[in-house]
BADRENSE-713525 format. One record per residue: residue in three letters; x, y, z of N, C-alpha, C in turn. Coordinates in nm, 3 decimals. Example, Ala and Ser with C-alpha at 12.3 -4.5 7.8 and 13.67 -1.06 7.14 Angstrom:
{pt "ALA" {1.319 -0.569 0.780} {1.230 -0.450 0.780} {1.320 -0.330 0.780}}
{pt "SER" {1.285 -0.225 0.708} {1.367 -0.106 0.714} {1.290 0.003 0.787}}
//
This chain:
{pt "MET" {-0.094 -0.409 -2.499} {-0.159 -0.257 -2.504} {-0.050 -0.205 -2.632}}
{pt "ASN" {-0.164 -0.157 -2.753} {-0.041 -0.103 -2.829} {-0.038 0.036 -2.823}}
{pt "LEU" {0.138 0.053 -2.772} {0.184 0.160 -2.733} {0.141 0.297 -2.797}}
{pt "ASP" {0.117 0.289 -2.937} {0.096 0.402 -3.017} {-0.043 0.455 -2.937}}
{pt "LYS" {-0.148 0.392 -2.929} {-0.253 0.403 -2.860} {-0.239 0.489 -2.733}}
{pt "VAL" {-0.146 0.443 -2.683} {-0.106 0.526 -2.527} {-0.119 0.693 -2.571}}
{pt "PHE" {-0.035 0.722 -2.658} {-0.036 0.871 -2.674} {-0.168 0.933 -2.745}}
{pt "ASP" {-0.234 0.839 -2.824} {-0.371 0.882 -2.878} {-0.477 0.892 -2.764}}
{pt "ASN" {-0.451 0.845 -2.642} {-0.502 0.810 -2.497} {-0.479 0.941 -2.470}}
{pt "ASN" {-0.369 0.981 -2.444} {-0.300 1.092 -2.368} {-0.363 1.235 -2.407}}
{pt "GLU" {-0.366 1.201 -2.555} {-0.456 1.349 -2.600} {-0.564 1.370 -2.579}}
{pt "LYS" {-0.668 1.235 -2.596} {-0.799 1.234 -2.567} {-0.811 1.299 -2.419}}
{pt "TRP" {-0.714 1.235 -2.311} {-0.730 1.254 -2.172} {-0.693 1.410 -2.166}}
{pt "ILE" {-0.606 1.487 -2.263} {-0.570 1.621 -2.210} {-0.702 1.711 -2.272}}
{pt "LYS" {-0.759 1.690 -2.347} {-0.896 1.743 -2.408} {-0.994 1.752 -2.334}}
{pt "ASP" {-1.061 1.611 -2.248} {-1.129 1.599 -2.167} {-1.114 1.669 -2.061}}
{pt "LYS" {-0.973 1.702 -2.019} {-0.970 1.768 -1.898} {-0.982 1.916 -1.915}}
{pt "LEU" {-0.940 1.931 -2.012} {-0.931 2.103 -2.050} {-1.089 2.147 -2.095}}
{pt "LYS" {-1.172 2.051 -2.128} {-1.315 2.071 -2.094} {-1.416 2.097 -1.966}}
{pt "VAL" {-1.327 2.035 -1.887} {-1.402 2.044 -1.772} {-1.334 2.162 -1.695}}
{pt "LYS" {-1.197 2.203 -1.714} {-1.133 2.303 -1.643} {-1.032 2.364 -1.750}}
{pt "ASP" {-1.063 2.496 -1.795} {-0.938 2.584 -1.901} {-0.806 2.542 -1.820}}
{pt "ASN" {-0.781 2.578 -1.715} {-0.643 2.601 -1.636} {-0.621 2.464 -1.563}}
{pt "TYR" {-0.691 2.359 -1.597} {-0.659 2.205 -1.534} {-0.465 2.223 -1.520}}
{pt "PHE" {-0.426 2.207 -1.601} {-0.265 2.164 -1.629} {-0.204 2.288 -1.557}}
{pt "GLU" {-0.238 2.406 -1.571} {-0.177 2.520 -1.474} {-0.159 2.495 -1.363}}
{pt "GLU" {-0.273 2.457 -1.305} {-0.292 2.430 -1.147} {-0.236 2.287 -1.100}}
{pt "LEU" {-0.231 2.209 -1.194} {-0.173 2.092 -1.152} {-0.009 2.102 -1.141}}
{pt "GLY" {0.060 2.218 -1.233} {0.195 2.239 -1.220} {0.221 2.283 -1.141}}
{pt "LYS" {0.153 2.363 -1.034} {0.175 2.447 -0.916} {0.223 2.386 -0.775}}
{pt "GLY" {0.213 2.246 -0.806} {0.271 2.152 -0.679} {0.154 2.046 -0.649}}
{pt "GLN" {0.194 1.989 -0.530} {0.098 1.868 -0.481} {0.075 1.923 -0.328}}
{pt "ASN" {-0.076 1.846 -0.284} {-0.071 1.869 -0.127} {-0.155 1.744 -0.088}}
{pt "PRO" {-0.107 1.620 -0.118} {-0.178 1.511 -0.057} {-0.207 1.502 0.071}}
{pt "GLU" {-0.319 1.422 0.079} {-0.354 1.391 0.247} {-0.313 1.265 0.267}}
{pt "LEU" {-0.311 1.174 0.168} {-0.293 1.021 0.160} {-0.164 0.975 0.126}}
{pt "LEU" {-0.091 0.901 0.194} {0.022 0.821 0.126} {-0.010 0.664 0.103}}
{pt "TYR" {-0.044 0.665 -0.028} {-0.071 0.503 -0.060} {-0.002 0.411 -0.070}}
{pt "ILE" {0.031 0.282 -0.004} {0.125 0.166 -0.034} {0.085 0.067 -0.091}}
{pt "GLY" {0.076 0.029 -0.211} {-0.011 -0.085 -0.293} {0.078 -0.188 -0.337}}
{pt "CYS" {-0.022 -0.281 -0.443} {0.092 -0.397 -0.503} {0.092 -0.322 -0.652}}
{pt "SER" {0.216 -0.364 -0.705} {0.215 -0.346 -0.840} {0.133 -0.402 -0.991}}
{pt "ASP" {0.069 -0.493 -0.909} {-0.042 -0.541 -0.969} {-0.134 -0.464 -1.103}}
{pt "SER" {-0.111 -0.513 -1.215} {-0.183 -0.420 -1.305} {-0.324 -0.402 -1.280}}
{pt "ARG" {-0.378 -0.474 -1.197} {-0.532 -0.465 -1.193} {-0.556 -0.394 -1.085}}
{pt "VAL" {-0.480 -0.350 -1.024} {-0.518 -0.245 -0.894} {-0.465 -0.131 -0.912}}
{pt "THR" {-0.558 -0.013 -0.958} {-0.501 0.120 -0.987} {-0.509 0.183 -0.874}}
{pt "ALA" {-0.444 0.279 -0.790} {-0.453 0.360 -0.699} {-0.588 0.457 -0.701}}
{pt "GLU" {-0.544 0.514 -0.782} {-0.641 0.648 -0.804} {-0.788 0.639 -0.830}}
{pt "GLU" {-0.791 0.521 -0.927} {-0.900 0.471 -1.016} {-1.004 0.425 -0.904}}
{pt "LEU" {-0.932 0.331 -0.838} {-1.011 0.257 -0.730} {-1.067 0.334 -0.612}}
{pt "MET" {-1.012 0.457 -0.586} {-1.057 0.514 -0.504} {-1.144 0.678 -0.565}}
{pt "GLY" {-1.147 0.668 -0.675} {-1.173 0.808 -0.749} {-1.134 0.926 -0.733}}
{pt "ALA" {-1.011 0.898 -0.700} {-0.880 1.009 -0.670} {-0.863 1.091 -0.779}}
{pt "GLU" {-0.860 1.210 -0.800} {-0.774 1.274 -0.904} {-0.626 1.313 -0.852}}
{pt "PRO" {-0.559 1.361 -0.972} {-0.421 1.382 -0.966} {-0.390 1.493 -0.875}}
{pt "GLY" {-0.248 1.465 -0.778} {-0.263 1.548 -0.669} {-0.283 1.535 -0.523}}
{pt "GLU" {-0.390 1.428 -0.545} {-0.485 1.413 -0.433} {-0.399 1.293 -0.323}}
{pt "VAL" {-0.331 1.198 -0.407} {-0.288 1.054 -0.341} {-0.126 1.057 -0.397}}
{pt "PHE" {-0.051 1.046 -0.285} {0.120 1.019 -0.315} {0.088 0.843 -0.294}}
{pt "VAL" {0.174 0.815 -0.431} {0.143 0.671 -0.443} {0.278 0.597 -0.437}}
{pt "HIS" {0.270 0.461 -0.365} {0.421 0.388 -0.379} {0.348 0.237 -0.412}}
{pt "ARG" {0.395 0.175 -0.504} {0.331 0.035 -0.527} {0.483 -0.076 -0.571}}
{pt "ASN" {0.447 -0.196 -0.499} {0.566 -0.287 -0.504} {0.513 -0.405 -0.495}}
{pt "ILE" {0.580 -0.495 -0.548} {0.519 -0.671 -0.525} {0.486 -0.689 -0.380}}
{pt "ALA" {0.340 -0.711 -0.378} {0.255 -0.766 -0.246} {0.241 -0.647 -0.147}}
{pt "ASN" {0.257 -0.516 -0.185} {0.257 -0.407 -0.121} {0.347 -0.416 0.018}}
{pt "MET" {0.486 -0.421 0.020} {0.589 -0.458 0.121} {0.607 -0.334 0.188}}
{pt "VAL" {0.628 -0.319 0.332} {0.706 -0.233 0.350} {0.826 -0.279 0.457}}
{pt "ILE" {0.915 -0.264 0.387} {1.075 -0.343 0.465} {1.151 -0.241 0.507}}
{pt "SER" {1.240 -0.277 0.633} {1.296 -0.140 0.671} {1.388 -0.101 0.611}}
{pt "ILE" {1.477 -0.202 0.516} {1.592 -0.212 0.450} {1.552 -0.156 0.306}}
{pt "ASP" {1.471 -0.145 0.279} {1.399 -0.108 0.116} {1.448 0.016 0.115}}
{pt "LEU" {1.522 0.092 0.069} {1.540 0.228 0.060} {1.454 0.308 -0.018}}
{pt "ASN" {1.357 0.223 -0.139} {1.246 0.292 -0.207} {1.174 0.290 -0.114}}
{pt "VAL" {1.066 0.211 -0.053} {0.977 0.255 0.005} {1.008 0.360 0.135}}
{pt "MET" {1.137 0.324 0.211} {1.152 0.422 0.316} {1.182 0.552 0.268}}
{pt "SER" {1.229 0.548 0.162} {1.227 0.717 0.115} {1.094 0.775 0.064}}
{pt "VAL" {1.012 0.696 0.000} {0.866 0.769 -0.014} {0.813 0.781 0.107}}
{pt "LEU" {0.815 0.706 0.223} {0.760 0.726 0.354} {0.800 0.844 0.403}}
{pt "ASN" {0.914 0.887 0.403} {1.001 0.989 0.483} {0.953 1.122 0.416}}
{pt "TYR" {0.937 1.124 0.261} {0.915 1.231 0.196} {0.751 1.249 0.229}}
{pt "ALA" {0.681 1.149 0.209} {0.531 1.193 0.203} {0.501 1.236 0.354}}
{pt "VAL" {0.576 1.157 0.481} {0.542 1.194 0.615} {0.608 1.341 0.677}}
{pt "ASP" {0.737 1.382 0.602} {0.820 1.467 0.657} {0.790 1.593 0.596}}
{pt "HIS" {0.768 1.563 0.449} {0.780 1.729 0.347} {0.617 1.715 0.314}}
{pt "LEU" {0.549 1.658 0.298} {0.437 1.615 0.239} {0.343 1.690 0.346}}
{pt "LYS" {0.385 1.604 0.455} {0.283 1.641 0.597} {0.161 1.513 0.563}}
{pt "VAL" {0.143 1.422 0.479} {0.028 1.350 0.481} {-0.050 1.320 0.586}}
{pt "LYS" {-0.152 1.327 0.627} {-0.231 1.283 0.730} {-0.264 1.135 0.736}}
{pt "HIS" {-0.278 1.052 0.665} {-0.310 0.914 0.654} {-0.200 0.833 0.563}}
{pt "ILE" {-0.146 0.692 0.608} {-0.101 0.637 0.547} {-0.194 0.521 0.522}}
{pt "VAL" {-0.218 0.470 0.392} {-0.262 0.326 0.396} {-0.187 0.215 0.318}}
{pt "VAL" {-0.190 0.123 0.369} {-0.144 -0.017 0.288} {-0.264 -0.079 0.239}}
{pt "CYS" {-0.238 -0.093 0.096} {-0.359 -0.153 0.025} {-0.341 -0.284 -0.035}}
{pt "GLY" {-0.360 -0.414 0.027} {-0.342 -0.525 -0.060} {-0.458 -0.562 -0.151}}
{pt "HIS" {-0.445 -0.689 -0.194} {-0.593 -0.746 -0.284} {-0.605 -0.888 -0.281}}
{pt "TYR" {-0.704 -0.905 -0.283} {-0.704 -1.065 -0.300} {-0.651 -1.079 -0.440}}
{pt "ALA" {-0.646 -1.239 -0.483} {-0.546 -1.297 -0.584} {-0.448 -1.224 -0.613}}
{pt "CYS" {-0.372 -1.199 -0.491} {-0.244 -1.113 -0.535} {-0.127 -1.237 -0.548}}
{pt "GLY" {-0.053 -1.232 -0.687} {0.023 -1.310 -0.709} {0.162 -1.349 -0.607}}
{pt "GLY" {0.185 -1.237 -0.571} {0.334 -1.236 -0.480} {0.304 -1.288 -0.358}}
{pt "VAL" {0.182 -1.304 -0.318} {0.149 -1.381 -0.187} {0.124 -1.522 -0.223}}
{pt "LYS" {0.051 -1.574 -0.318} {0.037 -1.660 -0.383} {0.216 -1.730 -0.366}}
{pt "ALA" {0.268 -1.679 -0.449} {0.403 -1.735 -0.490} {0.497 -1.735 -0.351}}
{pt "ALA" {0.439 -1.687 -0.244} {0.506 -1.704 -0.102} {0.448 -1.797 -0.061}}
{pt "MET" {0.362 -1.886 -0.083} {0.305 -1.996 0.008} {0.324 -2.110 -0.090}}
{pt "GLN" {0.401 -2.120 -0.215} {0.438 -2.199 -0.264} {0.612 -2.261 -0.234}}
{pt "SER" {0.656 -2.363 -0.292} {0.786 -2.383 -0.216} {0.913 -2.386 -0.307}}
{pt "ALA" {0.871 -2.342 -0.472} {0.945 -2.300 -0.528} {1.059 -2.228 -0.548}}
{pt "ASP" {1.196 -2.249 -0.578} {1.284 -2.132 -0.585} {1.255 -2.031 -0.686}}
{pt "LEU" {1.226 -1.880 -0.667} {1.170 -1.808 -0.745} {1.305 -1.712 -0.781}}
{pt "GLY" {1.417 -1.777 -0.762} {1.534 -1.680 -0.794} {1.551 -1.532 -0.716}}
{pt "ILE" {1.577 -1.450 -0.763} {1.592 -1.281 -0.715} {1.469 -1.264 -0.628}}
{pt "LEU" {1.367 -1.330 -0.637} {1.239 -1.313 -0.586} {1.240 -1.396 -0.444}}
{pt "ASN" {1.323 -1.437 -0.428} {1.310 -1.561 -0.291} {1.346 -1.428 -0.172}}
{pt "PRO" {1.439 -1.337 -0.160} {1.461 -1.258 -0.061} {1.303 -1.187 -0.017}}
{pt "TRP" {1.289 -1.092 -0.146} {1.159 -1.041 -0.111} {1.027 -1.115 -0.058}}
{pt "LEU" {1.010 -1.232 -0.114} {0.897 -1.300 -0.080} {0.909 -1.370 0.074}}
{pt "ARG" {1.036 -1.406 0.082} {1.047 -1.425 0.250} {0.978 -1.349 0.362}}
{pt "ASN" {0.970 -1.227 0.322} {0.904 -1.111 0.398} {0.757 -1.160 0.439}}
{pt "ILE" {0.705 -1.240 0.320} {0.561 -1.272 0.333} {0.564 -1.417 0.406}}
{pt "ARG" {0.663 -1.501 0.384} {0.650 -1.601 0.391} {0.687 -1.617 0.585}}
{pt "ASP" {0.717 -1.502 0.606} {0.763 -1.437 0.766} {0.632 -1.436 0.838}}
{pt "VAL" {0.546 -1.356 0.726} {0.435 -1.340 0.788} {0.318 -1.446 0.815}}
{pt "TYR" {0.367 -1.555 0.722} {0.266 -1.677 0.742} {0.339 -1.765 0.852}}
{pt "ARG" {0.480 -1.730 0.889} {0.501 -1.827 1.005} {0.463 -1.758 1.150}}
{pt "ILE" {0.467 -1.636 1.145} {0.393 -1.554 1.293} {0.233 -1.601 1.303}}
{pt "HIS" {0.164 -1.649 1.184} {0.048 -1.633 1.188} {-0.009 -1.803 1.142}}
{pt "LYS" {0.089 -1.883 1.156} {0.040 -2.030 1.098} {-0.053 -2.065 1.187}}
{pt "ALA" {-0.033 -2.077 1.319} {-0.137 -2.151 1.399} {-0.298 -2.097 1.366}}
{pt "GLU" {-0.292 -1.980 1.299} {-0.442 -1.978 1.240} {-0.432 -2.014 1.100}}
{pt "LEU" {-0.334 -1.990 1.018} {-0.358 -2.026 0.866} {-0.359 -2.177 0.864}}
{pt "ASN" {-0.299 -2.243 0.952} {-0.311 -2.357 0.927} {-0.436 -2.460 0.961}}
{pt "THR" {-0.563 -2.382 1.049} {-0.669 -2.406 1.058} {-0.753 -2.387 0.952}}
{pt "ILE" {-0.730 -2.329 0.833} {-0.825 -2.313 0.732} {-0.787 -2.419 0.617}}
{pt "GLU" {-0.866 -2.516 0.579} {-0.869 -2.607 0.530} {-0.855 -2.573 0.357}}
{pt "ASP" {-0.978 -2.459 0.316} {-1.002 -2.402 0.201} {-0.877 -2.327 0.183}}
{pt "GLU" {-0.815 -2.381 0.047} {-0.661 -2.351 0.004} {-0.708 -2.154 -0.036}}
{pt "ASP" {-0.814 -2.124 -0.097} {-0.827 -2.010 -0.127} {-0.859 -1.918 0.008}}
{pt "LYS" {-0.939 -1.958 0.060} {-0.988 -1.876 0.201} {-0.843 -1.870 0.286}}
{pt "LYS" {-0.763 -1.959 0.270} {-0.628 -1.934 0.366} {-0.521 -1.846 0.307}}
{pt "TYR" {-0.526 -1.856 0.127} {-0.474 -1.749 0.032} {-0.555 -1.612 0.104}}
{pt "ASP" {-0.649 -1.601 0.120} {-0.712 -1.445 0.111} {-0.686 -1.396 0.249}}
{pt "ARG" {-0.685 -1.507 0.364} {-0.657 -1.432 0.503} {-0.511 -1.431 0.490}}
{pt "LEU" {-0.404 -1.497 0.433} {-0.290 -1.479 0.425} {-0.269 -1.305 0.340}}
{pt "VAL" {-0.334 -1.296 0.259} {-0.349 -1.147 0.225} {-0.371 -1.041 0.298}}
{pt "GLU" {-0.493 -1.058 0.410} {-0.537 -0.968 0.516} {-0.430 -0.955 0.591}}
{pt "LEU" {-0.332 -1.068 0.654} {-0.285 -1.083 0.750} {-0.140 -1.018 0.700}}
{pt "ASN" {-0.118 -1.012 0.552} {0.026 -0.983 0.520} {0.001 -0.800 0.542}}
{pt "VAL" {-0.135 -0.715 0.487} {-0.141 -0.632 0.497} {-0.164 -0.554 0.652}}
{pt "LYS" {-0.192 -0.630 0.735} {-0.163 -0.592 0.887} {-0.016 -0.590 0.924}}
{pt "GLU" {0.044 -0.655 0.884} {0.198 -0.679 0.940} {0.237 -0.547 0.846}}
{pt "GLN" {0.236 -0.572 0.738} {0.316 -0.409 0.684} {0.269 -0.296 0.795}}
{pt "CYS" {0.152 -0.291 0.800} {0.086 -0.183 0.904} {0.184 -0.160 1.033}}
{pt "VAL" {0.211 -0.269 1.082} {0.286 -0.282 1.225} {0.425 -0.260 1.151}}
{pt "ASN" {0.480 -0.263 1.071} {0.605 -0.196 0.978} {0.634 -0.071 0.997}}
{pt "LEU" {0.492 -0.006 0.931} {0.500 0.138 0.908} {0.505 0.214 1.073}}
{pt "ILE" {0.428 0.144 1.194} {0.387 0.192 1.324} {0.562 0.185 1.399}}
{pt "LYS" {0.668 0.086 1.311} {0.781 0.096 1.393} {0.878 0.204 1.341}}
{pt "THR" {0.827 0.259 1.259} {0.945 0.350 1.195} {0.945 0.506 1.287}}
{pt "ALA" {1.027 0.573 1.289} {1.049 0.683 1.372} {0.963 0.818 1.288}}
{pt "ALA" {0.941 0.816 1.184} {0.852 0.906 1.128} {0.735 0.882 1.153}}
{pt "VAL" {0.709 0.763 1.128} {0.542 0.749 1.164} {0.526 0.782 1.318}}
{pt "GLN" {0.589 0.746 1.398} {0.577 0.796 1.524} {0.571 0.911 1.590}}
{pt "LYS" {0.688 0.989 1.515} {0.690 1.148 1.556} {0.553 1.227 1.483}}
{pt "ALA" {0.533 1.178 1.367} {0.437 1.255 1.320} {0.259 1.227 1.365}}
{pt "TYR" {0.235 1.101 1.442} {0.142 1.068 1.526} {0.143 1.136 1.638}}
{pt "ARG" {0.254 1.174 1.724} {0.253 1.289 1.819} {0.240 1.420 1.784}}
{pt "GLU" {0.313 1.447 1.695} {0.317 1.582 1.661} {0.151 1.615 1.588}}
{pt "ARG" {0.078 1.534 1.535} {-0.049 1.580 1.425} {-0.128 1.500 1.411}}
{pt "GLY" {-0.122 1.364 1.488} {-0.237 1.250 1.493} {-0.204 1.192 1.366}}
{pt "LEU" {-0.084 1.166 1.270} {-0.113 1.067 1.174} {-0.159 0.935 1.197}}
{pt "LYS" {-0.235 0.837 1.124} {-0.282 0.739 1.156} {-0.231 0.679 1.006}}
{pt "VAL" {-0.258 0.528 1.061} {-0.180 0.433 0.937} {-0.366 0.339 0.909}}
{pt "HIS" {-0.366 0.285 0.830} {-0.473 0.210 0.794} {-0.438 0.083 0.715}}
{pt "GLY" {-0.493 0.007 0.714} {-0.498 -0.130 0.612} {-0.606 -0.159 0.561}}
{pt "TRP" {-0.634 -0.184 0.408} {-0.730 -0.240 0.364} {-0.709 -0.299 0.243}}
{pt "VAL" {-0.784 -0.389 0.209} {-0.764 -0.488 0.097} {-0.844 -0.426 -0.027}}
{pt "PHE" {-0.838 -0.462 -0.143} {-0.915 -0.457 -0.286} {-1.009 -0.612 -0.324}}
{pt "ASP" {-1.123 -0.561 -0.342} {-1.148 -0.721 -0.379} {-1.163 -0.701 -0.531}}
{pt "VAL" {-1.090 -0.770 -0.594} {-1.052 -0.787 -0.741} {-1.221 -0.833 -0.807}}
{pt "HIS" {-1.268 -0.932 -0.706} {-1.373 -0.986 -0.807} {-1.515 -0.928 -0.772}}
{pt "THR" {-1.512 -0.810 -0.680} {-1.633 -0.716 -0.675} {-1.587 -0.595 -0.706}}
{pt "GLY" {-1.456 -0.534 -0.671} {-1.418 -0.398 -0.683} {-1.423 -0.331 -0.556}}
{pt "LYS" {-1.488 -0.380 -0.474} {-1.509 -0.346 -0.344} {-1.352 -0.318 -0.247}}
{pt "LEU" {-1.342 -0.193 -0.184} {-1.256 -0.163 -0.094} {-1.267 -0.226 0.035}}
{pt "ILE" {-1.221 -0.287 0.114} {-1.248 -0.342 0.253} {-1.181 -0.273 0.355}}
{pt "ASP" {-1.208 -0.196 0.451} {-1.119 -0.154 0.549} {-1.104 -0.281 0.656}}
{pt "LEU" {-1.001 -0.309 0.682} {-0.943 -0.405 0.769} {-0.957 -0.365 0.932}}
{pt "LYS" {-1.010 -0.243 0.961} {-0.979 -0.151 1.067} {-0.898 -0.192 1.166}}
{pt "ILE" {-0.783 -0.151 1.115} {-0.630 -0.169 1.166} {-0.674 -0.102 1.328}}
{pt "ASN" {-0.648 -0.141 1.421} {-0.663 -0.076 1.557} {-0.499 -0.004 1.557}}
{pt "PHE" {-0.501 0.096 1.525} {-0.365 0.194 1.502} {-0.297 0.228 1.661}}
{pt "GLU" {-0.378 0.271 1.733} {-0.335 0.298 1.862} {-0.305 0.178 1.984}}
{pt "LYS" {-0.357 0.077 1.933} {-0.360 -0.061 1.999} {-0.223 -0.097 1.975}}
{pt "TYR" {-0.181 -0.139 1.818} {-0.080 -0.162 1.741} {0.061 -0.106 1.832}}
{pt "LEU" {-0.004 0.065 1.811} {0.158 0.162 1.858} {0.167 0.140 2.027}}
{pt "LYS" {0.069 0.091 2.107} {0.102 0.081 2.224} {0.160 -0.077 2.258}}
{pt "ASP" {0.137 -0.170 2.172} {0.204 -0.288 2.222} {0.332 -0.315 2.166}}
{pt "ILE" {0.367 -0.214 2.040} {0.500 -0.226 2.006} {0.617 -0.101 2.094}}
{pt "MET" {0.563 -0.018 2.170} {0.613 0.083 2.179} {0.733 0.064 2.306}}
{pt "GLU" {0.711 -0.068 2.369} {0.831 -0.082 2.479} {0.950 -0.142 2.391}}
{pt "ILE" {0.944 -0.159 2.281} {1.068 -0.235 2.198} {1.098 -0.111 2.074}}
{pt "TYR" {0.989 -0.076 2.032} {1.013 0.040 1.924} {1.033 0.150 1.930}}
{pt "HIS" {0.995 0.203 2.041} {0.978 0.335 2.083} {1.116 0.421 2.024}}
{pt "LEU" {1.068 0.540 1.942} {1.171 0.615 1.875} {1.155 0.733 1.904}}
{pt "ASP" {1.223 0.824 1.976} {1.201 0.930 2.038} {1.249 1.045 1.902}}
//
């Protein structure tokens, strides 16, 4: 992308917004009140607001390689706590996508340097679900299924947190797992059974 073109595009975007609403940026400057925290992949093909048709101010977004929720990652934990405790979001979505480079890299045995500790978390997902995954002979289908299972496990990681458990008790916050199909453009709801997962893990992860 030509960087000079970025500023031309920005000028056009400003004009387009002002054509629709004269005080668009005045309203935007007053603050945000999103109901949704979106945790997605950094992949350049998967733009959170665009694929949902959302406007600025409607979605609080965090993105990283392979849409991971890792308890010792201060970045994602800071975003989570700010969104839940201060913005009071009502929903949290973990959204993965098919053809995810991070998930595919985790399926390989190559040494990827600094990425190794990050991808190990995806390899742990494979280890947990290897009985199912090893029955899938088609590599592409196995890859897609690992994308889905990774989303589910990151949802579980969210449910383990004190912030999510407290917000659920106090105001019914819910966690959702989606997959974006880059081949069709469709969003797929994996229909995570939030209450079941919460009940299953509370014996160990219950946090008052």
